[in-house]
C-alpha beads as a LAMMPS data file, in Angstrom:
LAMMPS data file: protein, C-alpha beads

115 atoms
114 bonds

1 atom types
1 bond types

-500.0 500.0 xlo xhi
-500.0 500.0 ylo yhi
-500.0 500.0 zlo zhi

Masses

1 110.0

Atoms # bond

1 1 1 -289.236 -48.711 -379.810
2 1 1 -291.666 -45.953 -378.738
3 1 1 -293.567 -43.559 -380.968
4 1 1 -295.276 -40.395 -379.684
5 1 1 -297.910 -38.626 -381.669
6 1 1 -299.333 -35.196 -380.493
7 1 1 -302.722 -33.545 -381.339
8 1 1 -305.157 -31.088 -380.329
9 1 1 -303.297 -27.832 -381.158
10 1 1 -304.834 -24.890 -383.074
11 1 1 -305.820 -21.145 -383.093
12 1 1 -307.340 -19.845 -380.062
13 1 1 -308.175 -16.343 -378.749
14 1 1 -306.262 -15.234 -375.570
15 1 1 -308.221 -16.392 -372.401
16 1 1 -309.326 -19.496 -374.427
17 1 1 -308.596 -23.085 -373.693
18 1 1 -307.139 -26.098 -375.673
19 1 1 -306.329 -29.586 -374.606
20 1 1 -303.330 -31.396 -376.254
21 1 1 -302.758 -35.119 -376.472
22 1 1 -299.742 -37.443 -376.631
23 1 1 -300.684 -41.177 -377.715
24 1 1 -297.808 -43.374 -377.312
25 1 1 -297.508 -46.456 -379.087
26 1 1 -294.851 -49.300 -379.347
27 1 1 -293.111 -50.607 -376.501
28 1 1 -295.349 -48.876 -374.093
29 1 1 -294.130 -50.894 -371.135
30 1 1 -291.144 -48.875 -371.225
31 1 1 -292.582 -45.643 -370.659
32 1 1 -291.868 -43.918 -367.395
33 1 1 -292.117 -39.981 -367.113
34 1 1 -293.628 -37.925 -370.022
35 1 1 -293.012 -34.235 -370.824
36 1 1 -294.175 -31.155 -372.825
37 1 1 -291.826 -28.870 -374.200
38 1 1 -292.577 -25.859 -376.583
39 1 1 -290.501 -23.894 -378.857
40 1 1 -291.568 -20.389 -380.219
41 1 1 -289.955 -19.137 -383.485
42 1 1 -286.397 -18.374 -382.738
43 1 1 -286.379 -19.666 -379.243
44 1 1 -284.648 -22.566 -377.997
45 1 1 -287.255 -25.383 -376.987
46 1 1 -288.461 -25.152 -373.409
47 1 1 -289.898 -27.509 -370.662
48 1 1 -293.431 -26.729 -369.809
49 1 1 -294.706 -29.779 -367.598
50 1 1 -294.017 -33.405 -366.856
51 1 1 -295.599 -36.216 -365.246
52 1 1 -294.183 -39.513 -363.919
53 1 1 -295.796 -42.827 -364.216
54 1 1 -297.410 -42.529 -360.830
55 1 1 -298.850 -39.135 -361.681
56 1 1 -296.319 -36.784 -359.978
57 1 1 -296.531 -33.441 -361.914
58 1 1 -294.024 -30.429 -362.295
59 1 1 -294.784 -27.403 -364.120
60 1 1 -292.756 -24.312 -365.432
61 1 1 -293.507 -21.115 -363.358
62 1 1 -294.997 -19.314 -366.392
63 1 1 -297.842 -22.073 -366.689
64 1 1 -298.632 -22.789 -363.349
65 1 1 -302.243 -22.445 -362.319
66 1 1 -302.894 -22.276 -365.927
67 1 1 -302.084 -25.635 -367.398
68 1 1 -302.758 -29.274 -365.908
69 1 1 -300.864 -32.430 -367.233
70 1 1 -302.602 -35.736 -366.671
71 1 1 -302.102 -39.320 -368.102
72 1 1 -304.134 -42.205 -368.861
73 1 1 -301.652 -45.242 -368.617
74 1 1 -304.581 -47.530 -369.877
75 1 1 -304.491 -45.558 -373.116
76 1 1 -300.958 -44.843 -373.119
77 1 1 -301.977 -40.934 -373.608
78 1 1 -300.657 -37.857 -371.757
79 1 1 -303.066 -34.700 -371.945
80 1 1 -301.842 -31.025 -371.328
81 1 1 -305.145 -28.912 -370.528
82 1 1 -304.302 -25.616 -371.193
83 1 1 -306.531 -22.778 -369.877
84 1 1 -306.311 -18.664 -369.772
85 1 1 -304.102 -18.848 -372.820
86 1 1 -301.972 -16.176 -373.458
87 1 1 -300.126 -14.807 -376.752
88 1 1 -296.936 -15.777 -375.363
89 1 1 -298.104 -19.291 -375.067
90 1 1 -297.857 -19.434 -379.019
91 1 1 -295.315 -22.079 -379.963
92 1 1 -295.070 -25.502 -381.276
93 1 1 -295.791 -28.083 -378.543
94 1 1 -293.864 -31.389 -378.212
95 1 1 -294.207 -34.245 -375.969
96 1 1 -291.287 -36.428 -375.030
97 1 1 -289.917 -39.327 -372.918
98 1 1 -286.670 -41.089 -372.585
99 1 1 -286.386 -44.809 -372.873
100 1 1 -283.178 -46.116 -371.591
101 1 1 -280.858 -43.340 -372.326
102 1 1 -282.758 -42.323 -375.766
103 1 1 -284.878 -39.356 -375.922
104 1 1 -287.874 -39.746 -377.908
105 1 1 -289.992 -36.579 -379.461
106 1 1 -293.150 -36.392 -381.266
107 1 1 -293.585 -34.299 -384.180
108 1 1 -295.293 -31.415 -382.571
109 1 1 -298.403 -29.499 -382.862
110 1 1 -298.834 -25.650 -383.403
111 1 1 -300.658 -23.533 -380.679
112 1 1 -301.387 -20.113 -381.688
113 1 1 -303.082 -17.586 -379.565
114 1 1 -304.277 -14.502 -380.798
115 1 1 -305.167 -11.051 -378.983

Bonds

1 1 1 2
2 1 2 3
3 1 3 4
4 1 4 5
5 1 5 6
6 1 6 7
7 1 7 8
8 1 8 9
9 1 9 10
10 1 10 11
11 1 11 12
12 1 12 13
13 1 13 14
14 1 14 15
15 1 15 16
16 1 16 17
17 1 17 18
18 1 18 19
19 1 19 20
20 1 20 21
21 1 21 22
22 1 22 23
23 1 23 24
24 1 24 25
25 1 25 26
26 1 26 27
27 1 27 28
28 1 28 29
29 1 29 30
30 1 30 31
31 1 31 32
32 1 32 33
33 1 33 34
34 1 34 35
35 1 35 36
36 1 36 37
37 1 37 38
38 1 38 39
39 1 39 40
40 1 40 41
41 1 41 42
42 1 42 43
43 1 43 44
44 1 44 45
45 1 45 46
46 1 46 47
47 1 47 48
48 1 48 49
49 1 49 50
50 1 50 51
51 1 51 52
52 1 52 53
53 1 53 54
54 1 54 55
55 1 55 56
56 1 56 57
57 1 57 58
58 1 58 59
59 1 59 60
60 1 60 61
61 1 61 62
62 1 62 63
63 1 63 64
64 1 64 65
65 1 65 66
66 1 66 67
67 1 67 68
68 1 68 69
69 1 69 70
70 1 70 71
71 1 71 72
72 1 72 73
73 1 73 74
74 1 74 75
75 1 75 76
76 1 76 77
77 1 77 78
78 1 78 79
79 1 79 80
80 1 80 81
81 1 81 82
82 1 82 83
83 1 83 84
84 1 84 85
85 1 85 86
86 1 86 87
87 1 87 88
88 1 88 89
89 1 89 90
90 1 90 91
91 1 91 92
92 1 92 93
93 1 93 94
94 1 94 95
95 1 95 96
96 1 96 97
97 1 97 98
98 1 98 99
99 1 99 100
100 1 100 101
101 1 101 102
102 1 102 103
103 1 103 104
104 1 104 105
105 1 105 106
106 1 106 107
107 1 107 108
108 1 108 109
109 1 109 110
110 1 110 111
111 1 111 112
112 1 112 113
113 1 113 114
114 1 114 115
């Protein structure tokens, strides 16, 4: 079993930065790609960024050039560096992965960007 725990959310002014962390525990040898999603109030969860086990990344268009996803396999941790934050980035951010055919989600961390 794999467990994911997010941290690093908070309140920041527009133009500011935050770094989110997603720490994995349990059967981490089963981990492959890990992604970040977000869900704003009243909106469905949307993908933000994903990173493969060997570091290949992909981003949704709205965050390209502002967000960077990285991973430290030795620490079983994935990071999301978020720069030049905008009010529309306000959401609960979740990390997720799939083990076998089972999706696994963390509990989420709130990011709020004020004007």
